[in-house]
Residue frames relative to the residue before (quaternion, step in Angstrom):
aa qw qx qy qz dx dy dz
X 1.0000 0.0000 0.0000 0.0000 0.00 0.00 0.00
X 0.3141 -0.7447 0.5572 0.1904 3.60 -0.99 0.74
X 0.0600 -0.8358 0.5403 -0.0769 3.56 -0.45 1.38
X 0.2822 -0.7346 0.5925 0.1722 3.55 -1.03 0.95
X 0.3197 -0.7383 0.5689 0.1703 3.56 -1.02 0.87
X 0.1461 -0.7319 0.6635 0.0512 3.55 -0.75 1.22
X 0.2486 -0.8420 0.4642 0.1168 3.53 0.07 1.35
X 0.3008 -0.7370 0.5212 0.3078 3.70 1.05 -0.83
X 0.6467 -0.5531 0.3861 0.3560 3.46 -1.33 0.48
X 0.6985 0.4944 -0.2894 0.4289 3.47 0.82 -1.08
X 0.6259 0.5033 -0.3651 0.4708 3.64 1.01 -0.61
X 0.6448 0.5561 -0.3030 0.4280 3.57 1.01 -1.00
X 0.7576 0.4021 -0.1624 0.4879 3.51 0.86 -1.15
X 0.8806 0.1296 -0.0232 0.4552 3.68 0.73 -0.79
X 0.8096 0.1572 -0.1040 0.5558 3.58 1.01 -0.64
X 0.0234 0.8370 -0.5465 -0.0141 3.67 0.55 1.00
X 0.5300 0.6429 -0.4466 0.3260 3.55 1.03 -0.36
X 0.5987 0.5833 -0.3544 0.4191 3.55 1.08 -0.62
X 0.6806 0.4731 -0.2713 0.4893 3.54 1.00 -0.99
X 0.6319 0.5386 -0.3162 0.4589 3.60 1.05 -0.85
X 0.6747 0.4695 -0.3114 0.4769 3.63 0.99 -0.81
X 0.5942 0.5480 -0.3865 0.4441 3.63 1.04 -0.56
X 0.6362 0.5014 -0.3378 0.4793 3.69 0.90 -0.90
X 0.6943 0.4932 -0.2904 0.4363 3.61 0.70 -1.12
X 0.6028 0.5742 -0.3344 0.4417 3.61 0.98 -0.67
X 0.7362 0.4628 -0.1879 0.4567 3.39 0.75 -1.43
X 0.6405 0.5318 -0.3150 0.4559 3.49 1.06 -0.73
X 0.5951 0.5554 -0.2895 0.5035 3.52 1.16 -0.88
X 0.7212 0.4184 -0.2714 0.4809 3.64 0.86 -0.68
X 0.6237 -0.6193 0.3063 0.3655 3.60 1.39 0.24
X 0.5882 0.5699 -0.4140 0.3974 3.56 1.20 0.48
X 0.4984 -0.6273 0.5178 0.3000 3.52 -1.26 0.35
X 0.0553 -0.7985 0.5991 0.0204 3.62 -0.76 0.88
X 0.0465 -0.8154 0.5766 0.0224 3.52 -0.81 0.91
X 0.2344 -0.8131 0.5201 0.1162 3.60 -0.90 0.64
X 0.2989 -0.7880 0.5207 0.1364 3.51 -0.20 1.42
X 0.3576 -0.8109 0.4264 0.1808 3.49 -0.24 1.33
X 0.7006 0.5058 -0.2947 0.4081 3.60 1.08 -0.59
X 0.3750 0.7459 -0.4670 0.2914 3.58 1.39 0.22
X 0.1319 -0.7780 0.6135 0.0311 3.56 -1.11 0.65
X 0.7174 -0.3218 0.3015 0.5393 3.64 -1.27 -0.42
X 0.4860 -0.6790 0.4965 0.2370 3.50 -1.22 0.85
X 0.5647 -0.6380 0.3613 0.3789 3.50 1.29 -0.17
X 0.4237 0.7514 -0.4483 0.2346 3.59 1.23 -0.02
X 0.6528 0.5002 -0.3280 0.4648 3.55 0.99 -0.78
X 0.6539 0.5111 -0.3385 0.4434 3.62 1.05 -0.60
X 0.6605 0.4847 -0.3026 0.4871 3.58 1.06 -0.76
X 0.6630 0.5155 -0.3215 0.4373 3.64 0.96 -0.74
X 0.7511 0.3632 -0.2215 0.5048 3.56 1.12 -0.50
X 0.6979 -0.5395 0.2733 0.3837 3.56 1.27 0.46
X 0.5808 0.5840 -0.3873 0.4143 3.57 1.30 0.00
X 0.0139 -0.8599 0.5097 -0.0221 3.49 0.52 1.06
X 0.6480 0.5483 -0.3229 0.4187 3.56 0.96 -0.75
X 0.6711 0.5139 -0.2381 0.4784 3.34 1.24 -1.03
X 0.6273 0.5136 -0.3395 0.4769 3.58 1.16 -0.47
X 0.5705 0.6303 -0.4276 0.3073 3.65 0.82 -0.46
X 0.6196 0.5297 -0.3301 0.4760 3.59 1.17 -0.64
X 0.6609 0.5008 -0.3117 0.4639 3.56 1.06 -0.75
X 0.6114 0.5164 -0.3378 0.4954 3.58 1.03 -0.64
X 0.6686 0.4945 -0.3230 0.4518 3.64 0.85 -0.69
X 0.6499 0.5143 -0.3084 0.4669 3.48 1.08 -0.93
X 0.6241 0.5397 -0.3400 0.4513 3.58 1.03 -0.92
X 0.6534 0.5155 -0.3186 0.4537 3.62 0.85 -0.89
X 0.6327 0.5460 -0.3270 0.4411 3.62 0.98 -0.96
X 0.6992 0.5356 -0.2525 0.4006 3.48 0.83 -1.21
X 0.7739 0.3909 -0.1735 0.4670 3.46 0.89 -1.09
X 0.5527 0.5565 -0.3826 0.4884 3.49 1.30 -0.16
X 0.6509 0.5279 -0.2405 0.4898 3.52 1.07 -0.98
X 0.6353 0.5375 -0.3770 0.4068 3.64 0.99 -0.58
X 0.2779 -0.8223 0.4695 0.1619 3.62 1.25 -0.25
X 0.3985 0.7009 -0.4681 0.3617 3.54 1.02 0.82
X 0.5563 -0.5935 0.4850 0.3210 3.44 -1.42 0.65
X 0.8043 0.0480 -0.0005 0.5923 3.69 0.81 -0.66
X 0.2373 -0.7130 0.6483 0.1226 3.51 -1.44 0.47
X 0.0358 -0.8222 0.5681 0.0088 3.66 -0.77 1.02
X 0.1477 -0.7662 0.6224 0.0600 3.45 -1.19 0.79
X 0.3502 -0.6953 0.5662 0.2710 3.59 -1.00 0.52
X 0.6494 0.4698 -0.3084 0.5123 3.62 0.90 0.88
X 0.3262 -0.7431 0.5587 0.1713 3.55 -0.71 1.14
X 0.5625 0.5789 -0.3818 0.4502 3.61 1.15 -0.58
X 0.7474 0.4049 -0.2773 0.4478 3.63 0.54 -1.08
X 0.5832 0.5281 -0.3728 0.4920 3.64 1.01 -0.67
X 0.6748 0.4962 -0.3311 0.4345 3.62 0.73 -0.82
X 0.6480 0.5085 -0.3223 0.4664 3.56 1.05 -0.59
X 0.6202 0.5066 -0.3401 0.4929 3.63 1.05 -0.76
X 0.7371 0.4043 -0.2754 0.4663 3.73 0.76 -0.89
X 0.8243 0.2703 -0.1705 0.4674 3.72 0.64 -0.72
X 0.7366 0.3865 -0.2922 0.4719 3.77 0.98 -0.15
X 0.6170 0.6155 -0.3569 0.3364 3.58 0.92 -0.84
X 0.7028 0.4062 -0.3028 0.4994 3.68 0.67 -0.82
X 0.5646 0.5665 -0.3964 0.4507 3.76 1.07 -0.65
X 0.7174 0.4658 -0.2963 0.4249 3.58 0.67 -1.05
X 0.6215 0.5481 -0.3197 0.4595 3.55 1.08 -0.80
X 0.6854 0.4790 -0.2995 0.4596 3.62 0.97 -0.88
X 0.5580 0.5911 -0.3618 0.4564 3.56 1.20 -0.81
X 0.7358 0.4234 -0.2312 0.4752 3.55 0.81 -1.05
X 0.5723 -0.6539 0.3701 0.3285 3.62 1.19 0.16
X 0.5270 0.6240 -0.3398 0.4663 3.48 1.42 0.20
X 0.1037 -0.8196 0.5622 0.0376 3.68 0.01 1.31
X 0.5932 0.5540 -0.3850 0.4392 3.51 1.05 -0.59
X 0.6316 0.5141 -0.3021 0.4955 3.65 0.87 -0.97
X 0.6600 0.5178 -0.3347 0.4294 3.61 0.80 -0.84
X 0.6421 0.5404 -0.2936 0.4577 3.50 1.07 -0.87
X 0.6573 0.5110 -0.2489 0.4949 3.55 1.16 -0.95
X 0.6116 0.5025 -0.3354 0.5109 3.65 1.03 -0.70
X 0.6987 0.4648 -0.3404 0.4242 3.61 0.68 -0.88
X 0.5969 0.5735 -0.3569 0.4329 3.62 1.18 -0.69
X 0.6741 0.4663 -0.3023 0.4866 3.56 0.93 -1.01
X 0.6845 0.5144 -0.3338 0.3943 3.54 0.91 -0.83
X 0.5715 0.6107 -0.3679 0.4062 3.47 1.16 -0.69
X 0.7916 0.2799 -0.1776 0.5133 3.75 1.01 -0.61
X 0.5210 0.6019 -0.4265 0.4293 3.45 1.29 0.59
X 0.1005 -0.8119 0.5715 -0.0644 3.69 -0.72 1.20
X 0.4142 -0.5677 0.6599 0.2661 3.42 -1.46 0.56
X 0.6826 -0.5732 0.2819 0.3552 3.52 -1.05 0.89
X 0.7221 0.4057 -0.3077 0.4683 3.61 0.69 -0.86
X 0.5811 0.5334 -0.3881 0.4766 3.71 1.03 -0.34
X 0.6341 0.5363 -0.3216 0.4549 3.64 0.97 -0.71
X 0.7022 0.4896 -0.2617 0.4458 3.54 0.86 -1.06
X 0.7750 0.3635 -0.2297 0.4631 3.56 0.85 -1.05
X 0.7633 0.4199 -0.2316 0.4328 3.53 0.78 -1.06
X 0.7465 0.3964 -0.1819 0.5025 3.61 1.01 -0.84
X 0.7762 0.3277 -0.1526 0.5165 3.58 0.82 -0.94
X 0.3502 -0.7791 0.4588 0.2449 3.58 1.25 -0.27
X 0.5224 0.6534 -0.3862 0.3886 3.54 1.16 0.55
X 0.0935 -0.7729 0.6263 0.0409 3.65 -1.10 0.96
X 0.7601 0.2731 -0.1676 0.5653 3.43 1.07 -0.56
X 0.1169 -0.8555 0.5044 0.0066 3.48 -0.18 1.46
X 0.6104 -0.6071 0.3465 0.3724 3.58 1.25 0.29
X 0.4599 0.7270 -0.4125 0.2995 3.60 1.28 0.35
X 0.1425 -0.7622 0.6255 0.0861 3.46 -1.19 0.59
X 0.1701 0.7858 -0.5719 0.1628 3.61 -0.63 1.11
X 0.1264 -0.8698 0.4731 0.0602 3.59 0.09 1.28
X 0.4220 0.6822 -0.4681 0.3707 3.52 0.42 1.28
X 0.3962 -0.6307 0.5697 0.3474 3.55 -1.31 0.22
X 0.0851 -0.8039 0.5841 -0.0727 3.46 -0.65 1.33
X 0.1192 -0.6990 0.7017 0.0689 3.60 -1.33 0.81
X 0.2734 -0.7737 0.5646 0.0886 3.40 -1.30 0.77
X 0.2149 -0.7903 0.5658 0.0955 3.49 -0.82 1.15
X 0.2091 -0.8243 0.5025 0.1556 3.72 -0.30 0.98
X 0.3590 -0.7971 0.4482 0.1866 3.56 -0.10 1.40
X 0.6592 -0.5627 0.3369 0.3679 3.52 -1.15 0.72
X 0.6948 0.4578 -0.3137 0.4575 3.64 0.67 -0.91
X 0.6500 0.4729 -0.3280 0.4963 3.75 0.96 -0.74
X 0.7305 0.4528 -0.2797 0.4279 3.58 0.81 -0.73
X 0.8193 0.3123 -0.1281 0.4635 3.56 0.85 -1.01
X 0.7197 0.4087 -0.2377 0.5084 3.52 1.21 -0.66
X 0.7739 0.2987 -0.1982 0.5221 3.59 0.95 -0.81
X 0.2170 -0.8201 0.4911 0.1978 3.53 1.28 -0.42
X 0.0894 0.8301 -0.5350 0.1290 3.52 0.86 1.11
X 0.3113 -0.8287 0.4297 0.1780 3.60 1.24 -0.31
X 0.8324 -0.1432 0.1842 0.5026 3.47 -0.87 -1.25
X 0.4633 0.7579 -0.4265 0.1705 3.56 1.19 -0.51
X 0.6516 0.4952 -0.3258 0.4734 3.69 0.81 -0.85
X 0.6680 0.5137 -0.3014 0.4461 3.55 0.99 -0.83
X 0.6051 0.5360 -0.3246 0.4912 3.64 1.19 -0.74
X 0.6512 0.4821 -0.3378 0.4790 3.54 0.85 -0.78
X 0.6893 0.4984 -0.3054 0.4279 3.60 0.70 -0.93
X 0.6242 0.5567 -0.3137 0.4495 3.59 1.06 -0.80
X 0.7273 0.4415 -0.2590 0.4571 3.63 1.20 -0.34
X 0.4831 0.6428 -0.4298 0.4108 3.46 1.55 -0.01
X 0.4275 -0.6986 0.5326 0.2135 3.61 -0.80 1.11
X 0.8207 0.1793 -0.2341 0.4894 3.62 -1.16 1.09
X 0.5911 0.5622 -0.3887 0.4282 3.63 1.05 -0.08
X 0.1426 -0.7455 0.6451 0.0887 3.55 -1.02 0.88
X 0.2382 -0.7933 0.5574 0.0564 3.47 -0.50 1.48
X 0.0337 -0.8193 0.5723 -0.0043 3.65 -0.67 1.17
X 0.5569 -0.6711 0.3837 0.3039 3.45 -0.97 1.00
X 0.3610 -0.7129 0.5770 0.1691 3.62 -1.03 0.80
X 0.4218 -0.7020 0.5157 0.2518 3.62 -0.55 1.04
X 0.8436 0.0042 0.0223 0.5365 3.59 -1.04 0.61
X 0.0300 0.8607 -0.5051 0.0568 3.52 1.09 1.08
X 0.7102 0.4623 -0.3051 0.4344 3.77 0.75 -0.94
X 0.5050 0.6125 -0.4935 0.3553 3.75 0.89 0.06
X 0.5718 -0.5921 0.4768 0.3083 3.63 -1.12 0.86
X 0.4664 -0.6561 0.5251 0.2761 3.57 -1.13 0.81
X 0.5882 -0.5930 0.4118 0.3644 3.65 1.10 -0.53
X 0.5399 0.6528 -0.4058 0.3430 3.55 1.13 -0.28
X 0.1243 0.8439 -0.5094 0.1135 3.65 0.33 -1.18
X 0.6116 -0.5878 0.3551 0.3928 3.65 0.96 0.72
X 0.8344 -0.1020 0.0835 0.5351 3.59 -0.55 -1.09
X 0.3973 0.6801 -0.4841 0.3811 3.55 1.34 0.04
X 0.6638 0.5171 -0.3268 0.4303 3.67 0.83 -0.79
X 0.6922 0.4685 -0.2707 0.4775 3.58 1.26 -0.62
X 0.7447 0.4086 -0.2397 0.4701 3.53 1.03 -0.80
X 0.7512 0.2033 -0.1594 0.6074 3.42 1.17 -0.31
X 0.0372 -0.8895 0.4553 0.0053 3.60 0.66 1.11
X 0.6587 0.5040 -0.2970 0.4732 3.53 1.07 -0.86
X 0.6485 0.4828 -0.3317 0.4860 3.60 0.99 -0.82
X 0.6135 0.5670 -0.3041 0.4579 3.66 1.00 -0.88
X 0.6668 0.5181 -0.2593 0.4688 3.54 0.88 -0.96
X 0.6726 0.4947 -0.2868 0.4696 3.49 0.99 -0.81
X 0.6295 0.5394 -0.2943 0.4755 3.51 1.03 -0.90
X 0.6088 0.5416 -0.3025 0.4945 3.63 1.05 -1.03
X 0.6959 0.4980 -0.3205 0.4061 3.58 0.69 -1.09
X 0.5925 0.5397 -0.3447 0.4886 3.67 1.15 -0.71
X 0.6919 0.5038 -0.2924 0.4266 3.50 0.72 -1.15
X 0.6367 0.5134 -0.3265 0.4737 3.61 0.92 -0.89
X 0.6501 0.5366 -0.3443 0.4134 3.53 0.77 -0.89
X 0.6464 0.5288 -0.2853 0.4702 3.54 1.06 -1.05
X 0.6554 0.4789 -0.3290 0.4827 3.67 0.85 -0.91
X 0.6817 0.4642 -0.3359 0.4549 3.73 0.78 -0.77
X 0.6203 0.5489 -0.3231 0.4577 3.60 1.07 -0.75
X 0.6138 0.5981 -0.3307 0.3952 3.62 1.04 -0.59
X 0.3506 -0.7546 0.4499 0.3244 3.41 1.34 -0.60
X 0.4522 0.7240 -0.4436 0.2732 3.59 1.16 0.15
X 0.4404 -0.6781 0.5080 0.2967 3.58 -1.27 0.32
X 0.7399 0.2667 -0.0562 0.6151 3.47 1.46 -0.82
X 0.1268 -0.7217 0.6751 0.0858 3.49 -1.14 0.86
X 0.1436 -0.8249 0.5466 0.0088 3.54 -0.54 1.23
X 0.0768 0.7591 -0.6449 0.0447 3.70 -1.06 0.34
X 0.5233 -0.6758 0.4518 0.2554 3.43 -1.49 0.28
X 0.6845 0.4087 -0.2522 0.5485 3.49 1.47 0.10
X 0.3990 -0.7424 0.4792 0.2449 3.56 -0.67 0.93
X 0.5549 0.5986 -0.3868 0.4291 3.61 1.25 -0.41
X 0.6770 0.4862 -0.2886 0.4711 3.58 0.82 -0.91
X 0.6338 0.5456 -0.2872 0.4670 3.52 1.10 -0.98
X 0.6367 0.5076 -0.3397 0.4706 3.60 1.09 -0.81
X 0.6577 0.5256 -0.3144 0.4386 3.58 0.95 -0.82
X 0.6977 0.4661 -0.2355 0.4904 3.54 0.83 -1.15
X 0.6638 0.5193 -0.2955 0.4498 3.62 0.99 -0.81
X 0.6339 0.5227 -0.3114 0.4775 3.45 0.99 -0.83
X 0.6515 0.4832 -0.3163 0.4920 3.67 0.92 -0.76
X 0.6642 0.4689 -0.3186 0.4874 3.70 0.76 -0.99
X 0.6888 0.4725 -0.3366 0.4347 3.71 0.75 -0.67
X 0.6526 0.5069 -0.3389 0.4498 3.62 0.99 -0.64
X 0.7064 0.3711 -0.2969 0.5246 3.65 1.05 -0.38
X 0.4411 -0.7081 0.4724 0.2844 3.63 1.10 0.15
X 0.1862 0.8215 -0.5219 0.1343 3.64 0.96 0.78
X 0.3963 -0.6972 0.5008 0.3255 3.66 1.10 -0.53
X 0.5493 0.5819 -0.3968 0.4497 3.69 1.20 0.10
X 0.1210 -0.7980 0.5796 0.1118 3.59 -0.87 0.71
X 0.3705 -0.6932 0.5745 0.2283 3.45 -1.34 0.41
X 0.0138 -0.7723 0.6325 -0.0579 3.62 -1.01 1.06
X 0.4707 -0.6704 0.5105 0.2615 3.56 -0.94 0.95
X 0.6165 -0.5823 0.3955 0.3527 3.45 -1.11 0.83
X 0.6199 0.5782 -0.3238 0.4201 3.57 0.99 -0.83
X 0.6711 0.5169 -0.2865 0.4477 3.52 0.96 -0.93
X 0.6140 0.5299 -0.3467 0.4712 3.62 1.19 -0.82
X 0.6892 0.5029 -0.2615 0.4514 3.60 0.89 -1.25
X 0.6596 0.5216 -0.2971 0.4522 3.66 1.09 -0.64
X 0.5831 0.6289 -0.3469 0.3797 3.65 1.22 -0.59
X 0.0559 -0.7674 0.6387 0.0054 3.53 -1.05 0.88
X 0.7386 -0.3863 0.3270 0.4453 3.51 -1.48 0.08
X 0.6701 0.5008 -0.2805 0.4707 3.58 0.94 -0.93
X 0.6698 0.4712 -0.3385 0.4634 3.64 0.83 -0.96
X 0.6314 0.5208 -0.3458 0.4589 3.75 0.95 -0.75
X 0.6530 0.5180 -0.3034 0.4617 3.57 0.86 -1.02
X 0.6880 0.4967 -0.2779 0.4503 3.59 0.94 -0.91
X 0.6762 0.4728 -0.3244 0.4625 3.59 1.07 -0.36
X 0.5464 0.6069 -0.4179 0.3981 3.56 1.20 -0.14
């Protein structure tokens, strides 16, 4: 399958390892991955903060870029950004009175997937041949859990990783408190939510906290680092891309 990588702003600017791991994993599984270089922000942060007019141009650009890529599927290592493409883009276009753009946005959205969705639902893969000898707990991010409803797919993938011990995260479905600008506008509430999430991660006894969104991992990881918990955060794509050779090379 020919797949276009929608890297997302956060991966491009701060966490490129998640995007690189996504490509490495899919190519190992025998698929062609292309990176449309003209891609930009999908406009989620504009929509979420009320700048819908400004988001319209970004929606149009996103449709242009991924139509021209000519791929059967688009994948992103982010439930949040995929959620925006699926649930915000056509709404933004219709609000601007552009029904043609709304239809184009819906067509792109229909073949856009979060990584675990693509692997399980489209490619029919649960065992990706990964090896990751660590105790791992998984945080289901709000957009992947509630907007995309990926359900057990990330956990199914992790259960098939050789060497990995998957441990349950207490109160897993609770938000970590990030929520983009929510963490800035409601800092006290966000900090309290983060404290609860960190306590649950530590109580799980895991070495690694994983998730499908770098934004949530940034929030959780920052907190765990500040209290010197010893627990690291690693994107789901990085775990699934790991192999015996990769682990040996890191030693």
